[in-house]
C-alpha positions in Angstrom: 124.5 69.6 -57.3 125.9 68.1 -54.3 127.9 70.2 -51.9 130.8 68.3 -50.6 132.9 69.0 -47.6 135.8 71.3 -48.1 138.9 70.3 -46.2 139.5 72.9 -43.4 142.6 75.1 -43.9 144.7 73.5 -41.3 148.4 74.6 -41.2 150.3 71.2 -40.6 152.8 73.6 -38.7 151.7 74.5 -35.2 154.5 77.0 -34.8 158.2 77.8 -35.9 161.1 79.1 -33.6 163.9 80.1 -36.1 164.6 76.9 -38.2 162.7 74.6 -35.9 159.0 73.8 -36.6 156.5 72.0 -34.6 154.2 69.9 -36.8 150.8 68.6 -35.9 151.8 65.0 -37.1 154.6 64.8 -34.6 152.5 66.1 -31.9 149.9 63.4 -32.6 152.7 60.8 -32.4 153.6 62.2 -29.0 150.0 62.3 -27.8 149.7 58.7 -28.8 152.8 57.6 -26.9 152.0 59.7 -23.8 148.5 58.0 -23.7 149.9 54.4 -24.3 152.4 55.2 -21.4 149.5 56.2 -19.1 147.4 53.2 -20.0 150.6 50.8 -19.6 151.1 52.2 -15.9 147.3 51.4 -15.1 148.1 47.7 -15.9 151.6 47.6 -14.7 150.6 45.7 -11.4 149.6 42.7 -13.6 153.0 42.3 -14.9 155.1 42.3 -11.8 157.6 44.6 -13.6 159.0 47.7 -12.2 158.5 51.2 -13.5 162.0 51.1 -14.6 161.4 48.1 -16.8 158.2 49.6 -18.2 160.2 52.8 -19.2 162.7 50.4 -20.7 159.9 48.6 -22.6 158.1 51.9 -23.8 161.5 53.2 -25.1 162.2 50.2 -27.1 158.7 50.0 -28.5 158.9 53.8 -29.5 162.3 53.5 -31.0 160.9 50.3 -33.0 158.1 52.4 -34.2 160.4 55.1 -35.6 163.3 53.1 -37.0 160.9 50.2 -38.2 158.4 52.7 -39.7 160.9 54.5 -41.6 162.6 51.3 -43.0 159.3 49.8 -43.8 158.2 52.9 -45.9 161.6 52.9 -47.8 161.7 49.2 -48.5 158.1 48.6 -48.9 156.8 51.6 -50.8 160.0 53.5 -52.0 162.7 51.0 -52.8 163.2 52.4 -56.4 164.0 55.8 -54.8 166.2 54.2 -52.2 168.1 52.5 -55.0 168.6 55.9 -56.9 169.5 57.9 -53.6 170.4 55.5 -50.5 170.7 58.7 -48.4 166.8 58.9 -48.8 166.4 56.5 -46.0 167.7 59.0 -43.6 165.6 62.0 -45.0 163.0 61.5 -42.5 161.9 65.1 -42.6 160.5 64.5 -46.1 158.0 62.4 -44.5 157.1 58.6 -44.8 156.3 56.1 -42.3 154.9 52.5 -42.6 152.8 50.7 -40.0 153.9 47.3 -41.2 157.5 48.3 -40.9 156.8 49.9 -37.5 155.2 46.7 -36.3 158.4 44.7 -37.2 160.4 47.3 -35.4 158.3 47.1 -32.3 158.5 43.2 -32.3 162.3 43.5 -32.6 162.2 45.8 -29.5 159.9 43.4 -27.5 162.2 40.7 -28.3 165.0 42.6 -26.9 163.3 43.5 -23.8 162.2 39.9 -23.3 165.6 38.5 -23.7 167.2 41.1 -21.5 164.6 40.8 -18.8 164.2 36.9 -19.3 160.5 37.3 -20.1 158.2 35.6 -22.6 158.0 37.5 -25.8 154.4 36.5 -26.2 153.5 37.8 -22.8 155.1 41.1 -23.5 153.4 41.3 -26.8 149.9 40.6 -24.9 150.6 43.5 -22.6 151.5 46.0 -25.4 148.9 45.1 -27.9 146.0 46.8 -26.3 148.1 50.1 -26.3 148.9 50.2 -30.0 145.6 51.3 -31.3 145.9 54.5 -29.2 149.0 55.5 -31.2 147.3 54.2 -34.6 144.4 56.4 -33.9 146.4 59.5 -33.1 148.7 58.9 -36.3 145.6 58.8 -38.5 144.4 62.0 -37.1 147.8 63.4 -38.0 147.4 62.1 -41.7 144.1 63.9 -41.8 145.3 67.0 -40.6 148.2 66.8 -43.1 145.8 66.0 -45.8 147.6 63.1 -46.9 146.8 59.5 -47.5 143.4 60.5 -48.6 140.7 57.9 -50.1 139.6 57.2 -53.6 137.0 59.3 -55.4 133.4 59.0 -54.4 130.1 60.9 -54.3 129.0 59.9 -50.8 127.5 62.9 -48.8 130.5 63.0 -46.5 133.2 63.1 -49.3 135.9 65.7 -48.9 137.6 68.0 -51.2 141.3 67.6 -50.3 143.9 70.1 -51.2 146.4 68.6 -53.7 144.1 65.7 -54.5 142.5 67.1 -57.6 139.0 68.6 -58.0 137.1 65.5 -57.3 135.7 64.5 -53.7 137.3 61.7 -51.9 136.6 59.4 -48.9 138.1 60.7 -45.8 139.9 57.4 -45.3 142.1 58.6 -42.7 139.0 59.0 -40.4 137.8 55.6 -41.5 141.2 54.1 -40.1 141.2 56.3 -37.1 137.6 54.8 -36.2 138.5 51.2 -37.0 142.2 50.8 -36.2 142.0 53.3 -33.3 138.7 53.4 -31.5 137.2 50.0 -32.4 140.5 47.9 -32.2 141.3 49.6 -28.8 137.8 48.9 -27.4 138.0 45.3 -28.7 141.5 44.6 -27.3 140.9 46.4 -23.9 137.7 44.2 -23.3 139.4 41.1 -24.6 142.5 41.6 -22.3 140.4 42.4 -19.3 139.9 38.9 -18.7 142.7 36.2 -18.5 143.4 34.8 -21.8 146.0 32.2 -23.0 149.3 33.4 -23.6 149.7 34.9 -27.2 145.9 35.2 -27.7 145.7 39.0 -27.3 148.7 39.5 -29.7 146.9 37.2 -32.2 143.7 39.1 -32.0 145.7 42.4 -32.5 147.1 41.0 -35.7 143.6 39.8 -36.9 141.9 42.9 -36.1 144.3 45.4 -37.6 144.9 43.2 -40.6 141.2 42.9 -41.3 140.4 46.6 -40.7 143.3 47.7 -42.8 142.4 45.4 -45.5 138.9 46.7 -45.6 139.8 50.4 -45.5 142.2 49.9 -48.3 139.3 49.6 -50.8 138.4 53.2 -50.0 142.0 54.5 -49.7 143.6 55.8 -52.8 146.6 53.5 -53.7 150.0 54.8 -53.9 150.5 56.2 -57.3 153.9 54.8 -58.0 152.7 51.4 -57.0 148.9 51.1 -57.8 147.1 47.9 -57.7 148.5 44.5 -58.2 146.5 42.8 -61.0 144.1 45.8 -60.7 142.6 44.3 -57.4 144.8 44.3 -54.5 147.0 47.2 -52.9 150.3 47.2 -51.2 148.7 47.7 -47.8 146.4 44.7 -48.3 149.2 42.5 -49.5 151.1 43.3 -46.3 148.0 43.0 -44.1 146.9 39.4 -45.3 149.9 37.6 -43.6 149.1 39.4 -40.3 145.5 38.0 -40.3 146.8 34.4 -41.1 149.6 34.7 -38.4 147.0 36.1 -35.9 144.8 33.1 -36.5 147.5 30.6 -36.1 148.5 32.3 -32.9 145.1 32.2 -31.4 144.4 28.6 -32.4 147.8 27.5 -30.9 147.2 29.4 -27.7 143.7 28.0 -27.1 144.8 24.5 -28.0 147.8 24.7 -25.6 145.7 26.1 -22.7 143.3 23.2 -23.2 146.0 20.7 -23.4 147.5 22.0 -20.1 144.1 21.9 -18.4 143.7 18.3 -19.6 147.2 17.3 -18.2 146.3 19.0 -14.9 142.9 17.2 -14.8 144.6 13.7 -15.6 147.2 14.3 -12.8 
């Protein structure tokens, strides 16, 4: 009989002071945000922005993640519950954040920053994109510590027995996402953005990379019980990731064609 890995007994609450509790998941969000801020400061000289402007940008991005992530979770995954109880939208202490909603929230924050500082939205996006995987990776570690968003049942040697997930071993899909969406995507974007690229290309690669990695991992992640699989084939996460890949491909094609066209005009002139 195969011995599967038993999920370590990790208390999701680090400590409590009276009614206030500090959760590992919240700390991981904070770790991701601080790491992204540190990396952003390392690349600040490339932008010509001041540290005050960077603070403004990071604050808007963080706000976008929280507000967009909650709205996305409620409307993409729990719309029925929202219709039954509209106040559920504000019950953030019950948990529930969506990456795709958070992405839309971040885009809204970047648009506001670009408009306020008369900057190009795509240039702002190219600056932020390589920083996002740091927060994504930290968030997936938080999911693992919380023993949530586990994978589908499997008999692979590294399968894990998660508390609350029944007696069968499952893929540690949170760690798959940490590796692909966090480590691999960060390395890819950091390397790609180290060289001058056409405006919009880094943002496009981020959309392609995240959408592709998320689509792959969804084959190993347990679908949401109240949603399941569409036509028994595709999950909600995959459905939301496909447009990201398509939009990212269009952005990269347009970016490189525009640069080629600009270079051609310069040569002729």
